[in-house]
N, C-alpha and C positions, 0 to 999 in steps of 0.2 A: 264427347266431352262438350262441344261448342254449340251443338243443336239443343240439349238440355239446358242452355240458357237462354234467356229472353235479349234478345237483340232491341239496344234503345233505340230513340228515334235520331239522334245525333247521328248513331253509328250507320241508321239506313240513310239516313238522307245522304252521309259521307259517300258510301258506296253507290247510293243511286248516282251520285255526280261523276264519281268515278269511271262509271259505267258506259254513261253517256259522253265521256271524254274520249274513252277508246273507241267508242261508235264513232266519233267525229273524225277524228284522225285517222282511223283505217287500218289500225293496229289489231294483231290478232293476240287476244286475251288469254292468259291460260287456266287449261280446264279445272274449275272445283270439282269435289268431290258432291258438292250439294248438301253436307252436314253442316258446310260451316255456314250456308246462307240461309238455312230453315230459319225461320222467324217461330214467334211464339204459336201462332197459328197452324204452323207445320207448312205454310207456303213456300217456295224457293224466293230469296232476297234478289233484289235488281245488280247484284253483282255477281251474277253466274256468266258464263261466257256463254259464248255464241252457240258452241257445242250442246251446252246444256238447254240453253232454251230452245235450241231445234229441236231437242231430246222431249223436253215438253208439250210441244209444238204436235210431236210425231203421235203422242198420246191421244188428240183429236182424230178422229174418223175423218180423213182427208185423203184424197184422190191419188194414186200413186204419182203422177204426175206433179200434183202441187207439191210431194214430198222429196220428188226429186229435183225440184228446181229449190227446193229450201236448201237440201245439203249442197247445192253445188256452189254458191258463196263460201262455203266452211270452208271446203277444197281447195278453193282456188287462194283464198287467205295461206289456208296452209304452206302452200307451196310458195306463195310470194314468202314467206316468212322464213320458210327454209331455205328461200334463195338469196334473202336480207342477210340472214344467219353465215351462208356461205360467203357470200361476197366481203361481209366484213373479217371473216375469219382472214380470207385471201387478201383484204387490205393492210390488216394486221402483218398479216408476213411480208409483205413487202416491203412495209415500214420499220420492222425490222431490219431486214437483209439491208434496204439503204441507210439506218442508222451504223449498222456493222459496218458498212460500206464507209461512211465517213468517219469514224471514230478510227479505222487502219489507215484513212487519208492524212486523218490530223497528226495519228502518231509517224508517221512517214515523213510529212513536210516538218514537224517539229522536231526529225530526229537530227544529229550532230551531224550525222553524212550527209545530211541534203543540202544543210546549210554550209558545211563545208563546199559540196560540188558547186554549187550556186556561188560562194566566194571565189572558188578557182576561175570557173569560168568567166567572172564579171574583172577581175582582175585581169587575165588573159584579153578579154575585150580594152581593156585599158592599153594595154601594151600595142594591141593591133591599131587602135586610135591614134595612137601617138605616132606608131610608123608611116602610117597613113597620113598626118599631118605634116612629117618630114618630107615623108615622098610628093607632096603635092606642091610645095616651095621648093625645094633643091633637085627635085628628079634624077638623085643619086642613084636609084633603083632600077631595075631592067622594067620591061612590060609582065615579066612572071611575075613580080611583085606584086604589081597594080592587079592584076586577075588574082592573086591569091587575097590580096587583101579584100577583093570584091566579092570573093566566095564566102570568106568567113563573117564577113558583114550579115549575108543573109543566114548562117548558120547561127550566129549570136541571136538575132531578132527571132527564128525558130526557137531557138532555146528557153528564151526571154519568155516569148508569148507561150509557149507549154508550161514552164513556170507559172507565168501568172495564171493560167486558166485550171492547175492543178489547186494552186492555194484558192482560188476562189470557188471550186468544189468542195474545198474541206472545211474553209471557214463561213462559206455563204457570200453572199453579194451585199450583205449588210457588214461585212467588214470593212467595205471602202466608204461605206458614209462615215465622213470627217468628225465625228462627234467626241472625240479624244485622241491621246497622244499617239498612240498606238494605231489607228485606225487612219487615223489623219497621216502618218507614214506608207499605211498602203494606200493610201489614194495619191499619194504624190508618186509612188512606185509607179501605181498603175498607167499615170498620165505618162509618165519616162517611158513605161515599156511600147504604150498605145501611139506616143506620138513621135518621139524620138527612135521607135524601130517600126512599127506596121507601118506609119503613114510615111515615113521618111525614105524608108527602106523599099518598104512595096510599093502602096498605094501611087505614091506623088510621081514615081520611076514608069509606071503601067500608066496613067494617065497621060504623062509626057507620049510614052510610045505611041498610044491610040490617038494621038492626036489633040485632044481633048483640051489639055493644057500646051501652050506652046514654053517653050524651057529658055525663057528668060532670065536676066539676071536676078530678079526679085524671087523667082521659084527656087533658082540656084541656090541662093545666099539662104536659105532655109536648111539646108543641108550642115549650116554651121549649128542649127539646135540640136544635132545628136552629141556636142560635146557635152552636153546636160547629164548624158547619160554616165557619166563619171559620178554623178552623187549617186547614184546606186551602191557607190562604195560605202558611203554611210550605213546603210544597211548591213553590211558586212562587219564594219566596226561595232553594230550594235547586237549583232546575234552571235556572232565569234567571240567565245571567251579570251582567245589569245589575244586579240585586239581590245581588252577594255580599257589600255590608257590611252589610247587611239581614239575610243569612243568619248573618255571622259574629257578630252582635249575638244571635241566635237560639241558635245553638249555646252562645257563652259562657254565655247563661242557662241554656240547659241543663245543660251543664257545669259550672254553679257550684251547681245546687242543693246536692248534698251537703257544699259548703262555706256554703251560704247554713243549713243545715238546723246546722250545728254553732255557725255565728255566734250564732244566735238562745239554742244553748243554753247558751254560755257568756256571752252581755249577761244570761240570767236570772241564771245563778250568780252573776256580779260584781254585778249589781242586788238580789239578795237579799242576798248579805251587807255590803252597803252599808247597805240597808233595816234590818237587825237591829242594826249599830253607831249608825244614827240616831237608831231608838226607844229604845234605850239610851242611849245619851247625849246626842243635841239633842234630842228631845219629852219626854224625862223630866225636864229640865231647864227646859222651855217649861210645862210643867203646873206644876210648882212655883215658877215665877214669877206663872204666873194666879191660886195660892191669895191672893197678897200684892198681886197688884195690884187698882187700880182697876175703879170698873164700865164706862168707857172701854177701858181694856187688858184686862179681862176679855171683853170682848165682840169685839176684835180677834183675841185668841186664840182665841175659839170661832169666827170664819171661818175662822180657820188652820187647825184640827181636820180638816177635811173633805177638806185638800187632805196631812195629816201623820200623822192620827189611825189607825194601826191599818198593818200589815203589807202589806195590800195599797194602802191609799191612799197609802202614802210611795213604794211601787213605782213606781206611776203617775205617780208625780211626778216619780221620778229618770228614767223613759223620756222623759219632756216635757223634763226636761234634757238626755238624751243626744238628742235628735233635734234642739236648739236651737230649742226652740216659746220664748214670752215667759212667762221665770220670773222677770224681775228684779221684780216687782213683790212678790210676795210672800217671796221673799230678803230683800228690804230690810227689810221687817216684822219678819222673824225674828229679821234681825242687831241690829233694835232692843230684842229680849229674850234672845238668846243672842249675845252679841258675836264668839264663836270659830266660827261656824257657817260664815262664808266657807270656812274651811279644810276642812269635809267636805265642801259644794257642787265647792268648785273640784278638791279631789283625785277625786271621782267623774267630774268633767270632765276631767282633766286623763288620766284612768287609761281610761275607755271612752270617749272623745269623739278625743281626740288622738292615744292608743294604737291600743284596740282598731280601732276602727274604721277608721283608715288601715291595720292592718295586713291586716284584711280586704277591702280594697279594691286593694292590693299583690297579695293571694293570686288574688283573681278576673284580675283585669288578668294576672297571670303564665299561668293556667290558657287564658284568652281567646288568649294568645297563645301559648301550646302547641297550641293545637288550632287556630288559624291556620294554624301551619306545617306540621302534620303532617295538612292538607287534601288529600288525596292524589287526589279528584276533582276540586277545582280546579287542581292542578299538571297533572295529565293534560289538562283542557280548555286550559288556557294553552298547552301543550307543543306540541298538534294546531294550535293556530291559528296558532303562533308559524311552525310547520314550513309550514302553509299559506300565510301572509305570505310566508316566504323561497321558495318554489316559486313563487307567482305573481312573486315581484321576478327570480326567475331565469328565470323564461319569457318576462318583457316584454324583459330584455338578451337574451335569443337573439332573439328575433323583429326586434329591433332590429340586431342585429348581422349575421343573414341578410338580407343585401343582396338576392340573387337567389333567394331563397325557397325552396332548394334541401332543404332542412330539415337540410342540414349546414353549418359553417362551414370554409373556406378560410385559409389564412396571410393571404391579403389582408386578407379578410374581418376577421378578428381583428387584425390592426396597425390598419387603419383605426378599429376602434372606440377605440381608444386615442387618435386624433387626435381622433374628433367631440368637443366640448364634453360635451353631454348625457351619452353615455356614459360619457365619461372622469368625470363627479360619479360616476354611480353605480358605477363602479368604484374609485373611494376610497370611496365607501360600503362595500366590501366589501373594504376595507385591502386593493387592490393598486395599484401603482405604473405608469406607462408604462416604466421601463426593464425590469421585471419580466414584460414581455409574451411574450417570446420564452422564456423559461423555462416561462412558464405554460403556453404553448400545447403544449410540449413533454410537459409533466405529463398535460397532457388529451387528448391522442391517444395512440392506440394503435399507431402506426405507420405508419397508411395515406396521412398528411398531410391527413385533414381531421377535425375534429370533427362525431361525432354530437349529437344531443340527447341520448342515455341519457349518454355521457361528458360533458356538458356538464353538467348535473344533479348526477349524481352527482359528480364530482371539485369543483363549488365549492360544493356542501352539505358536503362532508368537509372542504374547508380553508378555509369559512366560519367567520372567529373570530379570535381574536387572532395573533399570528406565531407562535407556538407550534404552532397548529395546520399551518400552514402547512409548517412544517419538518420536522412530524412524516411529512404526507403525503407531500412531496420526499425524505424518506428512505425512505417506503416503496415511492414508484416507483423508486426509483435498486437497493433491493434487488430489486426485480420484475424490471429489468432486466438485473441482473446475474446474476441466477439463470437466465433465458432464454439469456442467453451463456454462460455456465456446463453448463447442459444439452447442447444440442449437441455441444462436443467432448467432453463425455462419455461421450455414446450414440457418437458416433465410434470412441473410444477404446475400450469396450466391443464392437461390432465386429469391429475389428480382432481384439483379443485374442480373440475366440472364433474369427476366422479362422484365426490363427496357429495357436490349439491344433487345431484340425481336422487343419490342412494338417500339424504334426506327427506329429499321430496317424497321417493317413494313408501320410505318408512312414514311419512304422516299419511300418505292417502291410505297406508295399511292400518294407522291407528286411528283415521276417522272412525268407521264404523263401531271400534270399540267405545269411543266418546261416545257416539249416540247411544250405543247401547246402556251405556251407565247413566247417561242423562234421562232416556227413558224408564 
């Protein structure tokens, strides 16, 4: 059919370009039938494959050696093509196997059992570090405890290193690039494992033992960095849902760092201003009183000077008042010599303690509440857990209703479920009453008189909730049934219209000779 039609110049040029490109790249073209490439003059087009062109050359009177040499490139290219196809299939199979292994590792790493195991080991490591710190200072335990602590340190290092490698294998090295909050957490966790674990537990003692690095005090003091491994508790609080409240406190603390910084700046500024006023007004008057006071009063004022004499001393005293520390003793002594000094002290307390500190507390609480509401990870976990509980409840309800164990629910089984006291309570928990049983069965049924598992789960999951949800689902089912009822008459109407159109057309064709005869 293609050979009977002439090929245009544009199509011929396109095929020629495609044939030249295949020859340049050294790729094997698919053999053509020859009919698709026949031009108007009966010659083969340039888009034929190498094999077809070799057949054309074989029609000429060539020698056998020339024919063998002309067929050799075709055979070689066929072999290379088959090898490339086999290699691509092998690579695709290996990639599929690797992707399946990666998916399994991701499921294993994200499982609750793996997270709880890592959390338990981290807690145990923290306990051992506390015992080791106590033993370093007090030496209250024997040498067996020291040996056990040293062995446990190697065990924890090996465990954390294996955990790190498994996570890297599952998530890839790109998960350690600190571009977002999750990857920053992975990056910091990797530094803790590699520096405080592998470097300080294995590499540094090995270098000291080999004699490359001397075990001086500076090198030994690096072992204090192992205490930073306690920061891995943050990962436990973040991953395990049991410690969500603790994670909220830690996250609120991290989110309040900026607020805390500016709080320190504002407190310093307020304290600095009050200290200047105190030195100019109160301490100057106190020194003038000392000049005319007796020896006993002068000695007492001299005792107050370490608290008030100087900008730094008075600022430190104001900070003591800010923290509500014991300040009544020296304040009463100052009142004996400067009676109006209580105005100064209580003005600072009212401004710094009652207003500023409560305002800072309110800002921190607001940030903590905002971060708690925007905890999308916890929201997803709660949503997944709620969906899992709902599916478990629906599965148990379906098994209780399916009396014959057929995997489907008939109307009799569905009706009996509302009469059973246990299942009736479950229906009431789902906000369904006994008088709604028949309507509910019609909504869940697709028209075959029985409710399958998928229909039961899908329908009840979408209807579970307040009355508005049931009404919306009922409306959706009604619209779907109405659409089904309207589609069949519409299709019949369109068929009838087509048939009537064809019949009218055929009748007009039959009437045409009659009309021509009458006209003649």
